[in-house]
Backbone as XML, in Angstrom:
<?xml version="1.0"?>
<chain id="A" units="angstrom">
  <residue number="1" name="UNK">
    <atom name="N" x="66.487" y="106.578" z="89.920"/>
    <atom name="CA" x="67.692" y="105.924" z="88.517"/>
    <atom name="C" x="67.870" y="106.323" z="87.288"/>
  </residue>
  <residue number="2" name="UNK">
    <atom name="N" x="68.245" y="106.134" z="86.453"/>
    <atom name="CA" x="67.578" y="106.870" z="85.054"/>
    <atom name="C" x="69.103" y="106.318" z="84.430"/>
  </residue>
  <residue number="3" name="UNK">
    <atom name="N" x="68.947" y="106.188" z="83.200"/>
    <atom name="CA" x="71.020" y="104.256" z="82.744"/>
    <atom name="C" x="72.070" y="105.653" z="81.812"/>
  </residue>
  <residue number="4" name="UNK">
    <atom name="N" x="73.158" y="106.140" z="81.745"/>
    <atom name="CA" x="73.318" y="107.064" z="80.452"/>
    <atom name="C" x="73.921" y="105.871" z="79.150"/>
  </residue>
  <residue number="5" name="UNK">
    <atom name="N" x="73.623" y="106.254" z="78.004"/>
    <atom name="CA" x="72.972" y="105.242" z="77.264"/>
    <atom name="C" x="74.037" y="106.354" z="75.867"/>
  </residue>
  <residue number="6" name="UNK">
    <atom name="N" x="74.721" y="105.847" z="74.703"/>
    <atom name="CA" x="74.881" y="106.298" z="73.789"/>
    <atom name="C" x="73.757" y="106.401" z="73.213"/>
  </residue>
  <residue number="7" name="UNK">
    <atom name="N" x="73.542" y="106.975" z="71.887"/>
    <atom name="CA" x="72.651" y="106.631" z="71.288"/>
    <atom name="C" x="72.407" y="105.334" z="70.045"/>
  </residue>
  <residue number="8" name="UNK">
    <atom name="N" x="74.649" y="105.069" z="69.834"/>
    <atom name="CA" x="74.342" y="103.734" z="69.261"/>
    <atom name="C" x="73.906" y="103.255" z="70.465"/>
  </residue>
  <residue number="9" name="UNK">
    <atom name="N" x="74.025" y="102.478" z="71.215"/>
    <atom name="CA" x="74.590" y="101.370" z="72.301"/>
    <atom name="C" x="72.762" y="101.486" z="72.030"/>
  </residue>
  <residue number="10" name="UNK">
    <atom name="N" x="71.030" y="102.566" z="71.967"/>
    <atom name="CA" x="70.998" y="102.202" z="72.674"/>
    <atom name="C" x="70.322" y="101.959" z="70.575"/>
  </residue>
  <residue number="11" name="UNK">
    <atom name="N" x="70.185" y="102.428" z="70.202"/>
    <atom name="CA" x="70.026" y="101.953" z="68.856"/>
    <atom name="C" x="69.670" y="100.848" z="68.366"/>
  </residue>
  <residue number="12" name="UNK">
    <atom name="N" x="70.777" y="99.999" z="69.188"/>
    <atom name="CA" x="71.294" y="98.821" z="68.705"/>
    <atom name="C" x="70.278" y="97.229" z="69.611"/>
  </residue>
  <residue number="13" name="UNK">
    <atom name="N" x="69.620" y="98.309" z="70.436"/>
    <atom name="CA" x="68.759" y="97.806" z="71.360"/>
    <atom name="C" x="67.386" y="97.465" z="70.301"/>
  </residue>
  <residue number="14" name="UNK">
    <atom name="N" x="67.115" y="98.836" z="69.475"/>
    <atom name="CA" x="66.257" y="98.704" z="69.347"/>
    <atom name="C" x="66.171" y="97.687" z="67.940"/>
  </residue>
  <residue number="15" name="UNK">
    <atom name="N" x="66.751" y="97.920" z="67.201"/>
    <atom name="CA" x="67.863" y="96.480" z="66.174"/>
    <atom name="C" x="66.986" y="94.972" z="66.834"/>
  </residue>
  <residue number="16" name="UNK">
    <atom name="N" x="68.325" y="95.099" z="67.993"/>
    <atom name="CA" x="67.792" y="93.419" z="68.487"/>
    <atom name="C" x="65.803" y="93.274" z="69.018"/>
  </residue>
  <residue number="17" name="UNK">
    <atom name="N" x="65.808" y="94.323" z="69.177"/>
    <atom name="CA" x="64.892" y="94.682" z="69.474"/>
    <atom name="C" x="63.580" y="94.161" z="68.762"/>
  </residue>
  <residue number="18" name="UNK">
    <atom name="N" x="63.526" y="94.631" z="67.678"/>
    <atom name="CA" x="62.997" y="94.077" z="65.946"/>
    <atom name="C" x="63.918" y="93.550" z="65.538"/>
  </residue>
  <residue number="19" name="UNK">
    <atom name="N" x="65.159" y="92.808" z="65.994"/>
    <atom name="CA" x="65.322" y="91.364" z="65.085"/>
    <atom name="C" x="64.278" y="90.307" z="65.849"/>
  </residue>
  <residue number="20" name="UNK">
    <atom name="N" x="64.447" y="90.424" z="67.676"/>
    <atom name="CA" x="63.623" y="89.453" z="68.158"/>
    <atom name="C" x="62.068" y="89.271" z="68.028"/>
  </residue>
  <residue number="21" name="UNK">
    <atom name="N" x="61.616" y="89.743" z="66.829"/>
    <atom name="CA" x="60.495" y="89.268" z="66.682"/>
    <atom name="C" x="60.285" y="88.409" z="65.643"/>
  </residue>
  <residue number="22" name="UNK">
    <atom name="N" x="59.641" y="86.994" z="65.444"/>
    <atom name="CA" x="59.390" y="86.618" z="64.827"/>
    <atom name="C" x="59.635" y="85.932" z="63.133"/>
  </residue>
  <residue number="23" name="UNK">
    <atom name="N" x="59.810" y="85.810" z="62.731"/>
    <atom name="CA" x="60.430" y="85.429" z="61.729"/>
    <atom name="C" x="59.104" y="85.831" z="60.772"/>
  </residue>
  <residue number="24" name="UNK">
    <atom name="N" x="57.754" y="84.664" z="61.443"/>
    <atom name="CA" x="56.754" y="85.368" z="59.819"/>
    <atom name="C" x="56.045" y="86.572" z="60.096"/>
  </residue>
  <residue number="25" name="UNK">
    <atom name="N" x="56.208" y="86.986" z="61.929"/>
    <atom name="CA" x="55.595" y="88.508" z="61.873"/>
    <atom name="C" x="56.541" y="89.692" z="60.439"/>
  </residue>
  <residue number="26" name="UNK">
    <atom name="N" x="58.071" y="89.591" z="60.686"/>
    <atom name="CA" x="58.577" y="89.568" z="59.639"/>
    <atom name="C" x="58.824" y="89.848" z="58.768"/>
  </residue>
  <residue number="27" name="UNK">
    <atom name="N" x="58.253" y="88.842" z="58.074"/>
    <atom name="CA" x="57.555" y="89.039" z="56.553"/>
    <atom name="C" x="56.227" y="89.745" z="55.861"/>
  </residue>
  <residue number="28" name="UNK">
    <atom name="N" x="55.752" y="89.850" z="57.583"/>
    <atom name="CA" x="54.386" y="90.937" z="56.886"/>
    <atom name="C" x="54.906" y="92.393" z="57.750"/>
  </residue>
  <residue number="29" name="UNK">
    <atom name="N" x="55.634" y="92.333" z="58.448"/>
    <atom name="CA" x="56.213" y="94.379" z="58.778"/>
    <atom name="C" x="56.518" y="94.560" z="57.481"/>
  </residue>
  <residue number="30" name="UNK">
    <atom name="N" x="55.747" y="95.708" z="56.627"/>
    <atom name="CA" x="56.240" y="96.650" z="55.251"/>
    <atom name="C" x="56.168" y="98.032" z="55.220"/>
  </residue>
  <residue number="31" name="UNK">
    <atom name="N" x="56.863" y="98.237" z="54.511"/>
    <atom name="CA" x="56.817" y="100.652" z="54.703"/>
    <atom name="C" x="56.643" y="100.759" z="55.977"/>
  </residue>
  <residue number="32" name="UNK">
    <atom name="N" x="57.893" y="99.785" z="56.070"/>
    <atom name="CA" x="57.322" y="100.472" z="57.804"/>
    <atom name="C" x="58.762" y="101.154" z="58.518"/>
  </residue>
  <residue number="33" name="UNK">
    <atom name="N" x="58.595" y="102.386" z="58.795"/>
    <atom name="CA" x="59.790" y="102.958" z="59.081"/>
    <atom name="C" x="59.861" y="103.238" z="60.663"/>
  </residue>
  <residue number="34" name="UNK">
    <atom name="N" x="61.477" y="102.850" z="61.141"/>
    <atom name="CA" x="61.214" y="103.119" z="62.641"/>
    <atom name="C" x="62.216" y="104.287" z="63.242"/>
  </residue>
  <residue number="35" name="UNK">
    <atom name="N" x="62.113" y="104.894" z="63.254"/>
    <atom name="CA" x="63.144" y="105.816" z="64.725"/>
    <atom name="C" x="62.990" y="106.536" z="66.253"/>
  </residue>
  <residue number="36" name="UNK">
    <atom name="N" x="64.643" y="107.154" z="66.242"/>
    <atom name="CA" x="64.241" y="107.091" z="68.028"/>
    <atom name="C" x="65.367" y="108.790" z="67.460"/>
  </residue>
  <residue number="37" name="UNK">
    <atom name="N" x="63.966" y="109.163" z="69.334"/>
    <atom name="CA" x="64.311" y="110.354" z="68.930"/>
    <atom name="C" x="64.178" y="110.564" z="70.303"/>
  </residue>
  <residue number="38" name="UNK">
    <atom name="N" x="64.046" y="112.402" z="70.841"/>
    <atom name="CA" x="64.951" y="112.036" z="72.268"/>
    <atom name="C" x="63.804" y="111.841" z="73.302"/>
  </residue>
  <residue number="39" name="UNK">
    <atom name="N" x="62.343" y="113.048" z="73.087"/>
    <atom name="CA" x="61.812" y="113.031" z="73.313"/>
    <atom name="C" x="60.797" y="113.298" z="72.450"/>
  </residue>
  <residue number="40" name="UNK">
    <atom name="N" x="59.314" y="112.586" z="73.046"/>
    <atom name="CA" x="58.307" y="113.859" z="72.344"/>
    <atom name="C" x="57.727" y="114.038" z="72.541"/>
  </residue>
  <residue number="41" name="UNK">
    <atom name="N" x="57.615" y="115.778" z="72.044"/>
    <atom name="CA" x="56.490" y="117.456" z="72.135"/>
    <atom name="C" x="55.511" y="117.104" z="71.684"/>
  </residue>
  <residue number="42" name="UNK">
    <atom name="N" x="54.667" y="116.531" z="73.625"/>
    <atom name="CA" x="53.768" y="117.250" z="73.055"/>
    <atom name="C" x="52.011" y="118.337" z="72.336"/>
  </residue>
  <residue number="43" name="UNK">
    <atom name="N" x="52.170" y="118.305" z="72.236"/>
    <atom name="CA" x="51.392" y="119.429" z="71.149"/>
    <atom name="C" x="50.582" y="120.539" z="72.131"/>
  </residue>
  <residue number="44" name="UNK">
    <atom name="N" x="50.053" y="121.116" z="71.638"/>
    <atom name="CA" x="49.741" y="121.771" z="73.045"/>
    <atom name="C" x="47.647" y="121.706" z="73.139"/>
  </residue>
  <residue number="45" name="UNK">
    <atom name="N" x="47.349" y="121.227" z="72.668"/>
    <atom name="CA" x="45.969" y="120.240" z="72.898"/>
    <atom name="C" x="45.709" y="118.390" z="74.134"/>
  </residue>
  <residue number="46" name="UNK">
    <atom name="N" x="47.992" y="117.964" z="73.531"/>
    <atom name="CA" x="47.365" y="117.222" z="74.296"/>
    <atom name="C" x="47.989" y="116.875" z="75.932"/>
  </residue>
  <residue number="47" name="UNK">
    <atom name="N" x="47.648" y="116.789" z="76.785"/>
    <atom name="CA" x="47.738" y="116.232" z="78.203"/>
    <atom name="C" x="49.499" y="117.181" z="78.548"/>
  </residue>
  <residue number="48" name="UNK">
    <atom name="N" x="49.724" y="117.044" z="79.174"/>
    <atom name="CA" x="51.887" y="117.385" z="79.102"/>
    <atom name="C" x="52.187" y="116.538" z="80.646"/>
  </residue>
  <residue number="49" name="UNK">
    <atom name="N" x="51.000" y="115.701" z="81.289"/>
    <atom name="CA" x="51.791" y="115.458" z="81.282"/>
    <atom name="C" x="52.182" y="113.335" z="81.368"/>
  </residue>
  <residue number="50" name="UNK">
    <atom name="N" x="51.610" y="113.176" z="80.000"/>
    <atom name="CA" x="51.634" y="111.806" z="78.609"/>
    <atom name="C" x="53.562" y="111.683" z="78.998"/>
  </residue>
  <residue number="51" name="UNK">
    <atom name="N" x="53.664" y="110.308" z="79.571"/>
    <atom name="CA" x="55.026" y="110.186" z="79.004"/>
    <atom name="C" x="54.855" y="109.435" z="77.599"/>
  </residue>
  <residue number="52" name="UNK">
    <atom name="N" x="55.552" y="109.679" z="76.834"/>
    <atom name="CA" x="55.778" y="107.956" z="75.763"/>
    <atom name="C" x="56.775" y="107.652" z="75.739"/>
  </residue>
  <residue number="53" name="UNK">
    <atom name="N" x="56.391" y="106.484" z="75.573"/>
    <atom name="CA" x="58.149" y="105.868" z="75.432"/>
    <atom name="C" x="58.330" y="105.744" z="73.182"/>
  </residue>
  <residue number="54" name="UNK">
    <atom name="N" x="57.281" y="105.382" z="72.571"/>
    <atom name="CA" x="57.415" y="105.011" z="71.753"/>
    <atom name="C" x="55.791" y="105.279" z="70.961"/>
  </residue>
  <residue number="55" name="UNK">
    <atom name="N" x="55.585" y="105.598" z="69.817"/>
    <atom name="CA" x="54.573" y="105.885" z="69.145"/>
    <atom name="C" x="54.658" y="105.486" z="67.189"/>
  </residue>
  <residue number="56" name="UNK">
    <atom name="N" x="53.557" y="104.771" z="67.844"/>
    <atom name="CA" x="52.782" y="103.790" z="66.252"/>
    <atom name="C" x="52.216" y="105.493" z="65.612"/>
  </residue>
  <residue number="57" name="UNK">
    <atom name="N" x="52.405" y="106.209" z="63.539"/>
    <atom name="CA" x="52.160" y="106.803" z="63.899"/>
    <atom name="C" x="51.681" y="105.885" z="61.551"/>
  </residue>
  <residue number="58" name="UNK">
    <atom name="N" x="50.439" y="105.724" z="61.105"/>
    <atom name="CA" x="50.522" y="104.680" z="60.717"/>
    <atom name="C" x="48.604" y="104.306" z="60.040"/>
  </residue>
  <residue number="59" name="UNK">
    <atom name="N" x="48.482" y="103.452" z="59.215"/>
    <atom name="CA" x="47.684" y="103.069" z="58.921"/>
    <atom name="C" x="47.437" y="101.341" z="59.491"/>
  </residue>
  <residue number="60" name="UNK">
    <atom name="N" x="47.869" y="100.328" z="60.872"/>
    <atom name="CA" x="47.744" y="99.144" z="60.786"/>
    <atom name="C" x="46.459" y="98.340" z="60.054"/>
  </residue>
  <residue number="61" name="UNK">
    <atom name="N" x="47.181" y="97.247" z="59.111"/>
    <atom name="CA" x="47.067" y="96.761" z="58.053"/>
    <atom name="C" x="46.182" y="95.721" z="57.838"/>
  </residue>
  <residue number="62" name="UNK">
    <atom name="N" x="45.196" y="96.279" z="59.218"/>
    <atom name="CA" x="43.914" y="95.396" z="59.475"/>
    <atom name="C" x="42.593" y="96.445" z="58.716"/>
  </residue>
  <residue number="63" name="UNK">
    <atom name="N" x="43.334" y="97.256" z="58.644"/>
    <atom name="CA" x="42.725" y="98.544" z="57.532"/>
    <atom name="C" x="43.220" y="99.431" z="56.611"/>
  </residue>
  <residue number="64" name="UNK">
    <atom name="N" x="44.327" y="98.683" z="56.596"/>
    <atom name="CA" x="44.093" y="99.475" z="55.237"/>
    <atom name="C" x="43.332" y="99.143" z="53.827"/>
  </residue>
  <residue number="65" name="UNK">
    <atom name="N" x="42.905" y="99.580" z="52.554"/>
    <atom name="CA" x="42.195" y="98.778" z="50.966"/>
    <atom name="C" x="43.341" y="98.470" z="50.733"/>
  </residue>
  <residue number="66" name="UNK">
    <atom name="N" x="42.811" y="99.140" z="48.643"/>
    <atom name="CA" x="44.178" y="98.471" z="47.931"/>
    <atom name="C" x="44.663" y="99.407" z="47.766"/>
  </residue>
  <residue number="67" name="UNK">
    <atom name="N" x="44.995" y="100.863" z="48.497"/>
    <atom name="CA" x="45.490" y="101.848" z="47.202"/>
    <atom name="C" x="46.942" y="101.431" z="47.192"/>
  </residue>
  <residue number="68" name="UNK">
    <atom name="N" x="47.436" y="102.204" z="46.535"/>
    <atom name="CA" x="48.411" y="102.037" z="45.180"/>
    <atom name="C" x="49.393" y="102.190" z="45.322"/>
  </residue>
  <residue number="69" name="UNK">
    <atom name="N" x="49.591" y="102.854" z="46.293"/>
    <atom name="CA" x="50.983" y="104.115" z="47.218"/>
    <atom name="C" x="50.520" y="104.526" z="48.736"/>
  </residue>
  <residue number="70" name="UNK">
    <atom name="N" x="51.419" y="104.666" z="49.873"/>
    <atom name="CA" x="51.130" y="104.720" z="50.261"/>
    <atom name="C" x="53.114" y="105.345" z="51.304"/>
  </residue>
  <residue number="71" name="UNK">
    <atom name="N" x="52.445" y="106.869" z="52.204"/>
    <atom name="CA" x="53.847" y="107.075" z="52.836"/>
    <atom name="C" x="53.910" y="105.473" z="53.893"/>
  </residue>
  <residue number="72" name="UNK">
    <atom name="N" x="55.149" y="105.678" z="53.970"/>
    <atom name="CA" x="55.522" y="105.032" z="55.079"/>
    <atom name="C" x="55.203" y="104.935" z="56.721"/>
  </residue>
  <residue number="73" name="UNK">
    <atom name="N" x="54.683" y="103.821" z="57.404"/>
    <atom name="CA" x="54.377" y="103.404" z="58.459"/>
    <atom name="C" x="55.268" y="104.638" z="59.179"/>
  </residue>
  <residue number="74" name="UNK">
    <atom name="N" x="55.535" y="104.789" z="60.867"/>
    <atom name="CA" x="56.117" y="104.935" z="61.335"/>
    <atom name="C" x="56.428" y="104.704" z="63.405"/>
  </residue>
  <residue number="75" name="UNK">
    <atom name="N" x="57.779" y="104.024" z="63.426"/>
    <atom name="CA" x="56.922" y="104.115" z="65.312"/>
    <atom name="C" x="58.280" y="105.332" z="65.341"/>
  </residue>
  <residue number="76" name="UNK">
    <atom name="N" x="58.558" y="105.245" z="65.981"/>
    <atom name="CA" x="58.974" y="106.170" z="67.226"/>
    <atom name="C" x="59.589" y="106.507" z="68.886"/>
  </residue>
  <residue number="77" name="UNK">
    <atom name="N" x="61.168" y="105.573" z="68.863"/>
    <atom name="CA" x="60.487" y="105.115" z="70.289"/>
    <atom name="C" x="61.499" y="106.748" z="70.384"/>
  </residue>
  <residue number="78" name="UNK">
    <atom name="N" x="61.611" y="106.838" z="72.419"/>
    <atom name="CA" x="61.551" y="108.140" z="72.780"/>
    <atom name="C" x="63.250" y="106.743" z="73.208"/>
  </residue>
  <residue number="79" name="UNK">
    <atom name="N" x="63.917" y="107.293" z="73.514"/>
    <atom name="CA" x="65.188" y="107.647" z="74.033"/>
    <atom name="C" x="65.556" y="108.233" z="75.564"/>
  </residue>
  <residue number="80" name="UNK">
    <atom name="N" x="65.042" y="108.658" z="75.656"/>
    <atom name="CA" x="64.692" y="109.569" z="77.329"/>
    <atom name="C" x="64.475" y="109.525" z="77.739"/>
  </residue>
  <residue number="81" name="UNK">
    <atom name="N" x="62.417" y="109.272" z="77.995"/>
    <atom name="CA" x="61.860" y="108.917" z="78.631"/>
    <atom name="C" x="62.120" y="106.999" z="79.020"/>
  </residue>
  <residue number="82" name="UNK">
    <atom name="N" x="62.510" y="106.650" z="77.577"/>
    <atom name="CA" x="62.776" y="104.920" z="78.150"/>
    <atom name="C" x="63.994" y="104.734" z="79.691"/>
  </residue>
  <residue number="83" name="UNK">
    <atom name="N" x="65.369" y="105.650" z="79.516"/>
    <atom name="CA" x="66.526" y="105.144" z="80.376"/>
    <atom name="C" x="66.050" y="106.172" z="81.053"/>
  </residue>
  <residue number="84" name="UNK">
    <atom name="N" x="65.141" y="107.210" z="81.051"/>
    <atom name="CA" x="64.764" y="108.024" z="83.275"/>
    <atom name="C" x="64.349" y="106.814" z="83.838"/>
  </residue>
  <residue number="85" name="UNK">
    <atom name="N" x="63.350" y="105.632" z="82.479"/>
    <atom name="CA" x="62.207" y="104.830" z="83.298"/>
    <atom name="C" x="63.522" y="103.389" z="83.938"/>
  </residue>
  <residue number="86" name="UNK">
    <atom name="N" x="63.985" y="103.632" z="83.371"/>
    <atom name="CA" x="64.880" y="102.397" z="83.435"/>
    <atom name="C" x="66.081" y="102.284" z="85.115"/>
  </residue>
  <residue number="87" name="UNK">
    <atom name="N" x="66.741" y="101.959" z="84.871"/>
    <atom name="CA" x="68.221" y="101.540" z="86.082"/>
    <atom name="C" x="69.144" y="101.114" z="86.691"/>
  </residue>
  <residue number="88" name="UNK">
    <atom name="N" x="68.790" y="100.453" z="84.932"/>
    <atom name="CA" x="69.573" y="99.195" z="84.226"/>
    <atom name="C" x="70.124" y="99.191" z="82.736"/>
  </residue>
  <residue number="89" name="UNK">
    <atom name="N" x="71.535" y="99.602" z="82.098"/>
    <atom name="CA" x="71.647" y="98.468" z="80.719"/>
    <atom name="C" x="70.228" y="97.682" z="80.297"/>
  </residue>
  <residue number="90" name="UNK">
    <atom name="N" x="70.434" y="96.943" z="80.596"/>
    <atom name="CA" x="69.258" y="95.122" z="80.774"/>
    <atom name="C" x="68.500" y="95.480" z="81.378"/>
  </residue>
  <residue number="91" name="UNK">
    <atom name="N" x="67.725" y="96.928" z="82.699"/>
    <atom name="CA" x="65.616" y="97.305" z="81.821"/>
    <atom name="C" x="65.868" y="97.547" z="80.762"/>
  </residue>
  <residue number="92" name="UNK">
    <atom name="N" x="66.920" y="98.443" z="80.695"/>
    <atom name="CA" x="66.609" y="99.400" z="79.047"/>
    <atom name="C" x="66.692" y="98.329" z="77.624"/>
  </residue>
  <residue number="93" name="UNK">
    <atom name="N" x="67.152" y="97.618" z="77.739"/>
    <atom name="CA" x="66.968" y="97.127" z="76.498"/>
    <atom name="C" x="65.526" y="95.758" z="76.865"/>
  </residue>
  <residue number="94" name="UNK">
    <atom name="N" x="65.156" y="95.724" z="77.252"/>
    <atom name="CA" x="64.150" y="94.861" z="77.952"/>
    <atom name="C" x="62.831" y="95.765" z="77.332"/>
  </residue>
  <residue number="95" name="UNK">
    <atom name="N" x="62.698" y="97.666" z="78.620"/>
    <atom name="CA" x="61.839" y="98.005" z="77.688"/>
    <atom name="C" x="61.612" y="98.649" z="76.258"/>
  </residue>
  <residue number="96" name="UNK">
    <atom name="N" x="62.927" y="98.136" z="76.218"/>
    <atom name="CA" x="63.307" y="98.707" z="74.501"/>
    <atom name="C" x="62.190" y="97.461" z="73.837"/>
  </residue>
  <residue number="97" name="UNK">
    <atom name="N" x="62.328" y="96.359" z="74.097"/>
    <atom name="CA" x="61.849" y="95.066" z="72.806"/>
    <atom name="C" x="60.534" y="95.187" z="73.359"/>
  </residue>
  <residue number="98" name="UNK">
    <atom name="N" x="60.290" y="95.871" z="74.369"/>
    <atom name="CA" x="58.344" y="95.831" z="75.203"/>
    <atom name="C" x="57.867" y="97.249" z="73.818"/>
  </residue>
  <residue number="99" name="UNK">
    <atom name="N" x="58.972" y="97.517" z="74.343"/>
    <atom name="CA" x="58.726" y="99.170" z="73.558"/>
    <atom name="C" x="58.162" y="99.207" z="71.556"/>
  </residue>
  <residue number="100" name="UNK">
    <atom name="N" x="58.884" y="98.267" z="71.609"/>
    <atom name="CA" x="59.340" y="98.290" z="70.263"/>
    <atom name="C" x="58.061" y="97.121" z="69.667"/>
  </residue>
  <residue number="101" name="UNK">
    <atom name="N" x="58.052" y="95.441" z="70.450"/>
    <atom name="CA" x="56.546" y="94.993" z="70.266"/>
    <atom name="C" x="55.472" y="95.291" z="70.478"/>
  </residue>
  <residue number="102" name="UNK">
    <atom name="N" x="55.208" y="96.947" z="71.628"/>
    <atom name="CA" x="53.788" y="97.657" z="72.146"/>
    <atom name="C" x="53.348" y="98.030" z="70.471"/>
  </residue>
  <residue number="103" name="UNK">
    <atom name="N" x="54.341" y="99.024" z="70.227"/>
    <atom name="CA" x="54.441" y="99.842" z="68.533"/>
    <atom name="C" x="53.716" y="98.538" z="66.685"/>
  </residue>
  <residue number="104" name="UNK">
    <atom name="N" x="55.174" y="97.552" z="66.835"/>
    <atom name="CA" x="54.929" y="96.822" z="66.141"/>
    <atom name="C" x="53.348" y="96.295" z="66.026"/>
  </residue>
  <residue number="105" name="UNK">
    <atom name="N" x="53.400" y="96.135" z="67.257"/>
    <atom name="CA" x="51.391" y="95.595" z="67.260"/>
    <atom name="C" x="50.159" y="96.146" z="66.782"/>
  </residue>
  <residue number="106" name="UNK">
    <atom name="N" x="51.027" y="97.527" z="67.314"/>
    <atom name="CA" x="49.383" y="98.549" z="66.239"/>
    <atom name="C" x="49.417" y="98.969" z="64.692"/>
  </residue>
  <residue number="107" name="UNK">
    <atom name="N" x="50.247" y="98.534" z="64.721"/>
    <atom name="CA" x="51.153" y="98.292" z="63.064"/>
    <atom name="C" x="49.657" y="96.506" z="62.418"/>
  </residue>
  <residue number="108" name="UNK">
    <atom name="N" x="49.442" y="96.249" z="63.185"/>
    <atom name="CA" x="48.979" y="94.671" z="63.052"/>
    <atom name="C" x="47.127" y="94.612" z="63.746"/>
  </residue>
  <residue number="109" name="UNK">
    <atom name="N" x="47.363" y="96.350" z="63.880"/>
    <atom name="CA" x="45.624" y="95.579" z="64.959"/>
    <atom name="C" x="45.329" y="95.855" z="65.646"/>
  </residue>
  <residue number="110" name="UNK">
    <atom name="N" x="46.075" y="95.578" z="66.774"/>
    <atom name="CA" x="45.237" y="95.762" z="68.585"/>
    <atom name="C" x="45.729" y="97.474" z="68.749"/>
  </residue>
  <residue number="111" name="UNK">
    <atom name="N" x="44.544" y="97.172" z="69.263"/>
    <atom name="CA" x="44.836" y="98.628" z="70.494"/>
    <atom name="C" x="45.327" y="98.843" z="71.795"/>
  </residue>
  <residue number="112" name="UNK">
    <atom name="N" x="45.452" y="99.343" z="72.255"/>
    <atom name="CA" x="46.150" y="100.026" z="73.736"/>
    <atom name="C" x="45.620" y="98.809" z="74.656"/>
  </residue>
  <residue number="113" name="UNK">
    <atom name="N" x="44.281" y="98.362" z="74.813"/>
    <atom name="CA" x="43.081" y="97.797" z="75.759"/>
    <atom name="C" x="44.130" y="96.774" z="75.598"/>
  </residue>
  <residue number="114" name="UNK">
    <atom name="N" x="44.030" y="96.244" z="73.829"/>
    <atom name="CA" x="44.445" y="94.384" z="73.780"/>
    <atom name="C" x="45.956" y="94.500" z="74.812"/>
  </residue>
  <residue number="115" name="UNK">
    <atom name="N" x="46.870" y="95.518" z="73.747"/>
    <atom name="CA" x="47.903" y="95.136" z="74.166"/>
    <atom name="C" x="47.819" y="95.310" z="76.398"/>
  </residue>
  <residue number="116" name="UNK">
    <atom name="N" x="47.817" y="95.695" z="77.043"/>
    <atom name="CA" x="47.888" y="95.984" z="78.400"/>
    <atom name="C" x="47.378" y="94.864" z="78.441"/>
  </residue>
  <residue number="117" name="UNK">
    <atom name="N" x="46.028" y="94.243" z="78.295"/>
    <atom name="CA" x="45.443" y="92.969" z="78.718"/>
    <atom name="C" x="46.936" y="92.149" z="78.650"/>
  </residue>
  <residue number="118" name="UNK">
    <atom name="N" x="47.184" y="91.928" z="77.309"/>
    <atom name="CA" x="48.401" y="91.334" z="77.040"/>
    <atom name="C" x="49.448" y="91.019" z="77.958"/>
  </residue>
  <residue number="119" name="UNK">
    <atom name="N" x="49.374" y="92.695" z="79.333"/>
    <atom name="CA" x="50.824" y="92.022" z="78.881"/>
    <atom name="C" x="52.247" y="92.988" z="78.561"/>
  </residue>
  <residue number="120" name="UNK">
    <atom name="N" x="51.587" y="93.953" z="77.181"/>
    <atom name="CA" x="52.775" y="94.410" z="76.227"/>
    <atom name="C" x="52.247" y="95.616" z="76.584"/>
  </residue>
  <residue number="121" name="UNK">
    <atom name="N" x="51.721" y="96.087" z="77.866"/>
    <atom name="CA" x="51.162" y="97.987" z="77.435"/>
    <atom name="C" x="52.338" y="98.967" z="78.229"/>
  </residue>
</chain>
């Protein structure tokens, strides 16, 4: 069963999830833009059965050099798969928080295997 939620309601859930990140970590997050899209469009070479709830695109801070400039890193949340996965609005809010934390953790250099071990997979 899936949940129906307006774009504004989903955006609010994403904003709440970002606000829930401890302030000490929020202060270190810079040059990152968060987007919400309906769904991930796989490239032809990717597994068509892969369902992404979110995606981090950028250079983790653990791998950055002294570049004088850099394009913003990008975190994208995929609304439709999250809504399809959940059975209630509360589950959506919880899943959005998990997804946001997962993607922000990539910014800090955590890989998927570590995040799964920590329960954020």
